[in-house]
VOLO-46204 format. One line per 2 residues: their letters; for each residue x, y, z of N, C-alpha, C, O. Coordinates in nm, 3 decimals, decimal comma, m for minus. Example, Ala and Ser with C-alpha at 12.3 -4.5 7.8 and 13.67 -1.06 7.14 Angstrom:
# VOLO-46204
as = 1,319/m0,569/0,780/1,230/m0,450/0,780/1,320/m0,330/0,780/1,424/m0,332/0,846; 1,285/m0,225/0,708/1,367/m0,106/0,714/1,290/0,003/0,787/1,341/0,114/0,804
***
This chain:
# VOLO-46204
mt = 0,106/m0,124/0,004/m0,001/m0,009/m0,004/0,090/0,111/m0,011/0,196/0,104/0,050; 0,056/0,235/m0,086/0,135/0,345/m0,082/0,054/0,463/m0,038/m0,067/0,475/m0,060
ta = 0,140/0,562/0,037/0,071/0,666/0,072/0,108/0,796/0,024/0,212/0,806/m0,042; 0,038/0,896/0,048/0,054/1,043/m0,029/0,203/1,082/m0,022/0,268/1,137/m0,110
st = 0,249/1,037/0,113/0,408/1,101/0,132/0,485/1,014/0,045/0,593/1,065/0,014; 0,464/0,900/m0,003/0,549/0,818/m0,093/0,569/0,896/m0,217/0,678/0,893/m0,272
fa = 0,458/0,974/m0,270/0,488/1,039/m0,408/0,528/1,189/m0,365/0,542/1,271/m0,456; 0,543/1,221/m0,259/0,554/1,373/m0,241/0,672/1,440/m0,301/0,785/1,393/m0,286
qp = 0,649/1,554/m0,371/0,774/1,619/m0,434/0,871/1,660/m0,339/0,838/1,688/m0,224; 1,016/1,667/m0,385/1,121/1,699/m0,294/1,089/1,859/m0,281/1,042/1,929/m0,371
qr = 1,119/1,896/m0,165/1,118/2,053/m0,144/1,207/2,137/m0,222/1,325/2,104/m0,232; 1,161/2,250/m0,284/1,253/2,343/m0,352/1,356/2,395/m0,265/1,325/2,440/m0,155
tr = 1,487/2,391/m0,307/1,569/2,486/m0,199/1,648/2,592/m0,278/1,751/2,633/m0,224; 1,615/2,641/m0,397/1,637/2,750/m0,475/1,531/2,818/m0,527/1,425/2,767/m0,564
yd = 1,559/2,936/m0,530/1,466/3,027/m0,593/1,450/3,003/m0,764/1,545/2,985/m0,840; 1,313/3,007/m0,800/1,286/2,990/m0,949/1,362/3,100/m1,035/1,384/3,209/m0,982
gv = 1,406/3,074/m1,172/1,447/3,166/m1,265/1,391/3,281/m1,265/1,473/3,372/m1,281; 1,281/3,314/m1,254/1,191/3,440/m1,245/1,225/3,516/m1,154/1,257/3,633/m1,174
sq = 1,223/3,452/m1,021/1,277/3,530/m0,888/1,417/3,577/m0,901/1,455/3,685/m0,857; 1,497/3,487/m0,965/1,626/3,506/m0,967/1,668/3,631/m1,062/1,748/3,722/m1,037
tl = 1,593/3,610/m1,175/1,620/3,717/m1,276/1,560/3,851/m1,239/1,616/3,956/m1,270; 1,432/3,846/m1,167/1,393/3,964/m1,099/1,495/4,039/m0,989/1,528/4,157/m0,997
hw = 1,532/3,958/m0,897/1,630/3,993/m0,814/1,751/4,063/m0,859/1,767/4,174/m0,809; 1,843/4,021/m0,947/1,941/4,067/m1,015/1,910/4,172/m1,100/1,991/4,264/m1,111
lt = 1,806/4,174/m1,162/1,756/4,312/m1,238/1,737/4,416/m1,162/1,785/4,525/m1,194; 1,659/4,397/m1,042/1,620/4,508/m0,950/1,768/4,547/m0,872/1,769/4,657/m0,815
al = 1,864/4,483/m0,867/1,975/4,518/m0,806/2,060/4,600/m0,890/2,125/4,691/m0,839; 2,067/4,571/m1,034/2,118/4,651/m1,119/2,056/4,790/m1,129/2,120/4,895/m1,134
lv = 1,920/4,779/m1,131/1,852/4,916/m1,172/1,869/4,996/m1,034/1,881/5,119/m1,033; 1,870/4,931/m0,937/1,889/5,030/m0,790/2,021/5,094/m0,804/2,034/5,216/m0,798
la = 2,103/5,025/m0,820/2,239/5,074/m0,834/2,272/5,171/m0,958/2,351/5,265/m0,952; 2,212/5,140/m1,047/2,219/5,253/m1,150/2,141/5,385/m1,110/2,179/5,498/m1,138
al = 2,026/5,354/m1,040/1,940/5,488/m1,004/2,021/5,558/m0,918/2,023/5,681/m0,926; 2,099/5,491/m0,822/2,183/5,559/m0,715/2,289/5,639/m0,763/2,306/5,756/m0,727
vl = 2,374/5,568/m0,857/2,489/5,638/m0,928/2,425/5,755/m0,987/2,484/5,861/m0,966; 2,297/5,760/m1,069/2,260/5,869/m1,151/2,219/5,977/m1,052/2,239/6,093/m1,085
aw = 2,161/5,950/m0,929/2,126/6,053/m0,840/2,254/6,113/m0,789/2,260/6,236/m0,780; 2,345/6,049/m0,761/2,469/6,086/m0,729/2,531/6,206/m0,822/2,551/6,318/m0,775
vg = 2,562/6,171/m0,964/2,597/6,234/m1,051/2,511/6,366/m1,076/2,563/6,477/m1,082; 2,373/6,344/m1,090/2,295/6,428/m1,112/2,320/6,554/m1,002/2,324/6,674/m1,030
ea = 2,334/6,495/m0,872/2,333/6,600/m0,777/2,498/6,683/m0,774/2,514/6,792/m0,720; 2,586/6,621/m0,829/2,716/6,667/m0,831/2,735/6,760/m0,955/2,837/6,828/m0,962
lp = 2,626/6,764/m1,067/2,632/6,833/m1,176/2,598/6,969/m1,131/2,512/6,982/m1,044; 2,665/7,090/m1,191/2,626/7,217/m1,162/2,467/7,246/m1,243/2,423/7,180/m1,336
rt = 2,413/7,342/m1,189/2,257/7,373/m1,215/2,251/7,396/m1,363/2,157/7,367/m1,437; 2,355/7,446/m1,395/2,367/7,512/m1,562/2,425/7,388/m1,667/2,452/7,413/m1,785
sd = 2,438/7,258/m1,609/2,500/7,173/m1,678/2,367/7,124/m1,784/2,251/7,108/m1,745; 2,407/7,109/m1,900/2,309/7,045/m1,996/2,282/6,916/m1,981/2,194/6,867/m2,053
wk = 2,347/6,838/m1,890/2,318/6,695/m1,861/2,244/6,672/m1,761/2,181/6,567/m1,751; 2,237/6,786/m1,652/2,158/6,746/m1,534/2,002/6,687/m1,576/1,962/6,576/m1,541
gy = 1,941/6,763/m1,640/1,812/6,721/m1,676/1,814/6,606/m1,715/1,753/6,527/m1,643; 1,877/6,553/m1,833/1,873/6,421/m1,897/1,901/6,317/m1,778/1,826/6,224/m1,749
vf = 2,027/6,350/m1,709/2,078/6,240/m1,602/1,944/6,227/m1,502/1,919/6,113/m1,461; 1,874/6,314/m1,468/1,756/6,302/m1,348/1,645/6,214/m1,453/1,603/6,106/m1,411
mv = 1,611/6,255/m1,562/1,510/6,184/m1,644/1,538/6,053/m1,637/1,446/5,980/m1,602; 1,660/5,997/m1,665/1,709/5,841/m1,689/1,692/5,799/m1,519/1,644/5,688/m1,499
hk = 1,725/5,873/m1,413/1,719/5,836/m1,271/1,562/5,822/m1,240/1,528/5,728/m1,169; 1,464/5,911/m1,291/1,333/5,900/m1,245/1,272/5,771/m1,348/1,185/5,694/m1,308
sl = 1,320/5,763/m1,458/1,285/5,648/m1,549/1,314/5,532/m1,497/1,234/5,439/m1,508; 1,433/5,517/m1,432/1,479/5,380/m1,366/1,398/5,354/m1,254/1,371/5,236/m1,232
gv = 1,349/5,452/m1,167/1,259/5,453/m1,032/1,130/5,399/m1,090/1,076/5,301/m1,039; 1,078/5,464/m1,198/0,937/5,407/m1,247/0,960/5,245/m1,277/0,877/5,158/m1,248
ti = 1,074/5,224/m1,334/1,109/5,070/m1,378/1,100/4,985/m1,260/1,027/4,885/m1,262; 1,180/5,021/m1,141/1,208/4,959/m1,015/1,054/4,953/m0,952/1,015/4,840/m0,919
la = 0,978/5,045/m0,935/0,849/5,029/m0,923/0,772/4,935/m0,980/0,697/4,873/m0,905; 0,773/4,906/m1,111/0,735/4,821/m1,193/0,752/4,667/m1,152/0,670/4,577/m1,135
at = 0,882/4,675/m1,143/0,944/4,535/m1,107/0,944/4,485/m0,975/0,957/4,368/m0,940; 0,929/4,583/m0,906/0,883/4,552/m0,750/0,731/4,485/m0,730/0,706/4,386/m0,661
lf = 0,643/4,560/m0,803/0,521/4,505/m0,802/0,493/4,367/m0,867/0,411/4,285/m0,824; 0,569/4,354/m0,973/0,551/4,212/m1,052/0,616/4,111/m0,967/0,577/3,995/m0,978
rl = 0,726/4,145/m0,871/0,820/4,065/m0,787/0,696/4,015/m0,683/0,667/3,899/m0,658; 0,639/4,123/m0,637/0,550/4,094/m0,514/0,421/4,014/m0,572/0,368/3,937/m0,491
vw = 0,371/4,021/m0,687/0,261/3,932/m0,718/0,334/3,792/m0,731/0,292/3,692/m0,671; 0,444/3,791/m0,810/0,507/3,669/m0,853/0,531/3,600/m0,722/0,489/3,485/m0,710
rg = 0,598/3,661/m0,619/0,623/3,609/m0,503/0,509/3,530/m0,425/0,527/3,426/m0,362; 0,372/3,607/m0,442/0,260/3,554/m0,405/0,207/3,428/m0,456/0,147/3,343/m0,390
ln = 0,237/3,426/m0,595/0,196/3,305/m0,658/0,297/3,186/m0,652/0,257/3,070/m0,660; 0,439/3,222/m0,636/0,554/3,116/m0,632/0,618/3,175/m0,508/0,701/3,265/m0,513
pp = 0,574/3,120/m0,397/0,657/3,133/m0,244/0,789/3,100/m0,274/0,829/3,015/m0,354; 0,875/3,198/m0,180/1,023/3,134/m0,187/1,034/2,999/m0,133/0,941/2,946/m0,071
pp = 1,160/2,935/m0,159/1,161/2,796/m0,080/1,214/2,831/0,076/1,281/2,925/0,116; 1,158/2,722/0,142/1,176/2,755/0,305/1,346/2,790/0,318/1,443/2,766/0,246
ap = 1,331/2,845/0,420/1,502/2,852/0,478/1,544/2,719/0,526/1,479/2,636/0,590; 1,701/2,712/0,471/1,764/2,568/0,508/1,738/2,544/0,634/1,729/2,635/0,716
ws = 1,721/2,407/0,667/1,719/2,359/0,812/1,836/2,415/0,906/1,817/2,425/1,027; 1,951/2,450/0,849/2,055/2,467/0,904/2,048/2,610/0,983/2,118/2,632/1,082
fe = 1,969/2,689/0,935/1,966/2,834/0,981/1,923/2,855/1,111/1,831/2,785/1,153; 1,980/2,950/1,191/1,953/2,955/1,316/1,815/3,056/1,330/1,807/3,152/1,253
pw = 1,716/3,035/1,422/1,598/3,134/1,403/1,641/3,262/1,388/1,569/3,326/1,312; 1,747/3,331/1,439/1,748/3,465/1,436/1,796/3,503/1,288/1,772/3,614/1,241
ev = 1,864/3,408/1,221/1,898/3,411/1,087/1,766/3,445/0,986/1,752/3,534/0,901; 1,681/3,343/1,027/1,523/3,333/0,950/1,483/3,487/0,979/1,476/3,568/0,886
wa = 1,462/3,517/1,088/1,398/3,617/1,097/1,480/3,761/1,082/1,413/3,864/1,086; 1,620/3,770/1,066/1,701/3,888/1,021/1,654/3,900/0,863/1,616/4,004/0,808
gk = 1,667/3,773/0,804/1,652/3,749/0,650/1,502/3,817/0,611/1,490/3,905/0,526; 1,400/3,765/0,682/1,262/3,827/0,669/1,227/3,960/0,694/1,136/4,022/0,637
it = 1,307/4,005/0,787/1,264/4,154/0,825/1,364/4,239/0,731/1,320/4,352/0,708; 1,482/4,212/0,677/1,556/4,267/0,585/1,485/4,273/0,446/1,481/4,377/0,379
ha = 1,429/4,155/0,408/1,345/4,141/0,293/1,244/4,235/0,271/1,235/4,311/0,175; 1,158/4,222/0,378/1,051/4,288/0,379/1,065/4,430/0,396/0,977/4,496/0,341
ll = 1,149/4,490/0,454/1,207/4,635/0,458/1,267/4,709/0,321/1,256/4,826/0,287; 1,330/4,608/0,261/1,377/4,607/0,117/1,251/4,644/0,034/1,235/4,760/m0,004
yl = 1,159/4,545/0,005/1,039/4,557/m0,041/0,956/4,694/m0,029/0,895/4,754/m0,118; 0,969/4,724/0,092/0,888/4,853/0,125/0,970/4,981/0,059/0,914/5,073/0,001
ml = 1,111/4,968/0,078/1,180/5,082/0,022/1,173/5,082/m0,131/1,160/5,184/m0,199; 1,182/4,962/m0,177/1,145/4,960/m0,334/1,004/5,032/m0,378/0,995/5,083/m0,490
lv = 0,920/5,033/m0,305/0,794/5,088/m0,319/0,792/5,250/m0,278/0,726/5,331/m0,342; 0,866/5,282/m0,173/0,824/5,405/m0,113/0,926/5,512/m0,183/0,901/5,633/m0,186
mp = 1,054/5,451/m0,244/1,161/5,528/m0,305/1,070/5,571/m0,432/1,015/5,680/m0,417; 1,050/5,518/m0,529/0,999/5,552/m0,670/0,882/5,638/m0,644/0,876/5,745/m0,703
vs = 0,762/5,595/m0,539/0,653/5,674/m0,542/0,658/5,825/m0,469/0,580/5,918/m0,493; 0,774/5,824/m0,370/0,801/5,955/m0,313/0,877/6,037/m0,435/0,867/6,157/m0,457
gy = 0,941/5,958/m0,493/1,007/6,042/m0,598/0,923/6,101/m0,726/0,949/6,203/m0,789; 0,822/6,014/m0,746/0,708/6,067/m0,861/0,633/6,185/m0,780/0,611/6,287/m0,844
vl = 0,600/6,181/m0,669/0,538/6,297/m0,587/0,627/6,386/m0,592/0,594/6,490/m0,649; 0,738/6,378/m0,545/0,817/6,533/m0,524/0,844/6,590/m0,642/0,875/6,709/m0,636
sa = 0,840/6,523/m0,779/0,836/6,594/m0,894/0,709/6,658/m0,933/0,701/6,778/m0,961; 0,608/6,575/m0,934/0,466/6,598/m0,977/0,426/6,682/m0,890/0,345/6,763/m0,935
ak = 0,458/6,695/m0,769/0,367/6,800/m0,675/0,427/6,949/m0,704/0,384/7,055/m0,659; 0,546/6,926/m0,797/0,613/7,090/m0,827/0,570/7,103/m0,970/0,628/7,174/m1,053
gr = 0,457/7,024/m0,994/0,389/7,080/m1,145/0,473/7,011/m1,236/0,448/7,048/m1,351; 0,573/6,918/m1,230/0,624/6,894/m1,329/0,585/6,741/m1,382/0,563/6,655/m1,297
tv = 0,578/6,708/m1,530/0,567/6,577/m1,541/0,698/6,492/m1,529/0,806/6,550/m1,524; 0,691/6,359/m1,523/0,784/6,271/m1,501/0,790/6,191/m1,637/0,697/6,124/m1,681
dy = 0,907/6,208/m1,695/0,921/6,162/m1,843/0,970/6,041/m1,836/1,081/6,035/m1,783; 0,915/5,920/m1,879/0,962/5,786/m1,865/1,056/5,759/m1,997/0,998/5,721/m2,099
fn = 1,184/5,773/m1,999/1,259/5,754/m2,100/1,237/5,842/m2,226/1,271/5,811/m2,340; 1,178/5,948/m2,190/1,126/6,055/m2,302/1,028/5,967/m2,425/1,019/6,001/m2,543
lv = 0,971/5,868/m2,371/0,862/5,813/m2,434/0,722/5,839/m2,409/0,637/5,845/m2,498; 0,702/5,853/m2,296/0,556/5,890/m2,231/0,581/5,957/m2,105/0,673/5,930/m2,027
sl = 0,492/6,044/m2,090/0,516/6,125/m1,960/0,399/6,100/m1,856/0,280/6,094/m1,887; 0,448/6,088/m1,737/0,349/6,071/m1,613/0,293/6,200/m1,571/0,370/6,295/m1,558
pa = 0,169/6,215/m1,547/0,112/6,341/m1,530/0,161/6,418/m1,396/0,186/6,367/m1,287; 0,168/6,558/m1,434/0,188/6,650/m1,290/0,086/6,659/m1,203/m0,024/6,608/m1,223
la = 0,115/6,717/m1,110/m0,005/6,716/m1,009/m0,029/6,866/m1,006/0,045/6,944/m1,065; m0,139/6,906/m0,935/m0,125/7,061/m0,908/m0,051/7,083/m0,822/m0,068/7,026/m0,715
en = 0,081/7,193/m0,845/0,152/7,246/m0,760/0,114/7,252/m0,593/0,019/7,316/m0,548; 0,185/7,192/m0,533/0,168/7,170/m0,383/0,295/7,174/m0,312/0,356/7,068/m0,305
kp = 0,343/7,275/m0,259/0,462/7,286/m0,210/0,501/7,170/m0,099/0,595/7,090/m0,095; 0,355/7,202/0,015/0,374/7,111/0,129/0,391/6,986/0,094/0,483/6,923/0,145
la = 0,306/6,925/m0,002/0,329/6,789/m0,045/0,471/6,747/m0,109/0,533/6,644/m0,082; 0,508/6,844/m0,194/0,646/6,810/m0,256/0,752/6,803/m0,151/0,827/6,706/m0,147
da = 0,763/6,917/m0,054/0,863/6,915/0,041/0,852/6,753/0,135/0,944/6,674/0,158; 0,708/6,745/0,175/0,713/6,641/0,245/0,751/6,481/0,172/0,799/6,388/0,236
at = 0,719/6,477/0,031/0,774/6,372/m0,037/0,936/6,370/m0,048/1,013/6,274/m0,038; 0,964/6,514/m0,073/1,126/6,491/m0,077/1,192/6,477/0,066/1,313/6,453/0,067
sv = 1,126/6,491/0,187/1,164/6,423/0,312/1,175/6,297/0,317/1,270/6,241/0,372; 1,065/6,228/0,252/1,034/6,076/0,273/1,151/6,011/0,162/1,210/5,906/0,190
hl = 1,177/6,085/0,031/1,268/6,032/m0,047/1,402/6,022/m0,005/1,482/5,932/m0,031; 1,419/6,122/0,063/1,585/6,133/0,104/1,579/6,049/0,240/1,679/5,980/0,261
aa = 1,492/6,046/0,322/1,501/5,945/0,455/1,491/5,793/0,395/1,542/5,703/0,462; 1,431/5,764/0,280/1,432/5,633/0,226/1,558/5,604/0,172/1,590/5,485/0,161
qf = 1,639/5,700/0,135/1,753/5,672/0,047/1,836/5,621/0,135/1,884/5,510/0,111; 1,870/5,689/0,252/1,947/5,625/0,383/1,892/5,491/0,430/1,974/5,406/0,466
av = 1,772/5,466/0,433/1,706/5,335/0,475/1,772/5,202/0,377/1,820/5,095/0,411; 1,749/5,265/0,238/1,801/5,169/0,127/1,939/5,144/0,162/1,979/5,028/0,162
yi = 2,036/5,264/0,199/2,183/5,213/0,212/2,210/5,113/0,299/2,286/5,017/0,282; 2,128/5,149/0,416/2,155/5,061/0,550/2,078/4,911/0,506/2,126/4,807/0,549
li = 1,964/4,908/0,425/1,938/4,773/0,419/2,020/4,726/0,332/2,066/4,619/0,369; 2,067/4,768/0,212/2,175/4,695/0,106/2,290/4,662/0,199/2,323/4,544/0,190
va = 2,362/4,737/0,290/2,452/4,690/0,370/2,426/4,572/0,440/2,501/4,474/0,434; 2,327/4,574/0,504/2,258/4,473/0,591/2,271/4,337/0,499/2,336/4,241/0,540
hl = 2,208/4,336/0,376/2,165/4,226/0,293/2,298/4,199/0,254/2,323/4,079/0,267; 2,403/4,273/0,207/2,523/4,219/0,176/2,610/4,162/0,283/2,691/4,073/0,260
cg = 2,588/4,226/0,421/2,664/4,155/0,524/2,607/4,007/0,548/2,688/3,920/0,580; 2,479/3,976/0,534/2,416/3,871/0,524/2,463/3,751/0,412/2,471/3,629/0,426
vv = 2,488/3,831/0,304/2,527/3,721/0,199/2,707/3,688/0,222/2,762/3,585/0,185; 2,769/3,792/0,285/2,915/3,764/0,328/2,910/3,668/0,440/2,989/3,574/0,443
wh = 2,823/3,685/0,528/2,808/3,567/0,646/2,800/3,434/0,583/2,885/3,349/0,610; 2,686/3,408/0,487/2,657/3,299/0,480/2,791/3,245/0,373/2,830/3,129/0,387
vv = 2,841/3,313/0,293/2,966/3,269/0,193/3,096/3,259/0,266/3,175/3,166/0,247; 3,116/3,355/0,348/3,271/3,326/0,408/3,245/3,253/0,533/3,299/3,143/0,549
ar = 3,161/3,307/0,630/3,153/3,246/0,755/3,108/3,117/0,749/3,184/3,021/0,760; 2,978/3,105/0,733/2,915/2,978/0,725/2,938/2,864/0,619/2,931/2,742/0,637
rd = 2,968/2,934/0,501/2,999/2,849/0,392/2,892/2,733/0,368/2,923/2,616/0,346; 2,766/2,781/0,375/2,658/2,723/0,364/2,585/2,684/0,212/2,512/2,590/0,182
gt = 2,626/2,775/0,146/2,578/2,747/m0,009/2,438/2,852/m0,024/2,362/2,840/m0,121; 2,420/2,929/0,057/2,274/3,005/0,037/2,286/3,114/m0,081/2,191/3,160/m0,143
lg = 2,415/3,144/m0,098/2,408/3,248/m0,230/2,367/3,161/m0,341/2,308/3,219/m0,432; 2,385/3,045/m0,352/2,354/2,937/m0,449/2,194/2,949/m0,473/2,148/2,941/m0,586
rm = 2,116/2,968/m0,362/1,962/2,960/m0,386/1,946/3,046/m0,470/1,847/3,020/m0,539; 2,023/3,184/m0,513/1,984/3,303/m0,582/2,041/3,298/m0,712/2,007/3,388/m0,788
lp = 2,142/3,190/m0,765/2,196/3,179/m0,852/2,139/3,048/m0,951/2,075/2,955/m0,901; 2,171/3,056/m1,091/2,135/2,947/m1,159/2,201/2,818/m1,131/2,318/2,825/m1,092
pq = 2,145/2,692/m1,145/2,216/2,580/m1,105/2,358/2,556/m1,168/2,377/2,567/m1,289; 2,450/2,525/m1,083/2,587/2,522/m1,148/2,592/2,372/m1,194/2,538/2,284/m1,126
td = 2,659/2,343/m1,316/2,690/2,235/m1,373/2,822/2,191/m1,399/2,898/2,269/m1,455; 2,865/2,067/m1,364/3,002/2,009/m1,356/3,061/2,030/m1,513/3,006/1,964/m1,601
ad = 3,150/2,103/m1,542/3,205/2,112/m1,663/3,266/1,999/m1,724/3,291/1,990/m1,844; 3,291/1,901/m1,623/3,350/1,768/m1,700/3,265/1,667/m1,761/3,315/1,569/m1,817
***
């Protein structure tokens, strides 16, 4: 006599290809948006490049927002693999909290960025292809959105460092193969 457990599927240990692709795409987009923000702020007000740099920065922000929303839907439909049994409870909770806060910041940053521009009466041009509408000029709203955007910027820095510290912890100290969960399967070259 066979039981249902006889035919149970092995539990997934790594993220699926879509989740991996979205993770690394988001990482590249965030890095590019941060670099463009730093460059844009460093350019003199009279630079012909300043407007272009910020247009691309804002466009990347809109792309990050769309990718994050898609990631959240995908994650809801395709839950991540469970944490490895070797993880300590504090490692599981630290990972969950860091990931939740990163997702929150990946939503807050682009929304506040859009609002800070739109509330100044400016459209947000998406790669000069389409324009997201301006709002009625509202200085208090623009100032509030600017404050949120700047505070979230530092939160993103802290969370990225925390995430990278977790990666280093698992790769260097624990050597438990955790990074491989977010990489395509490695095949033997022989």
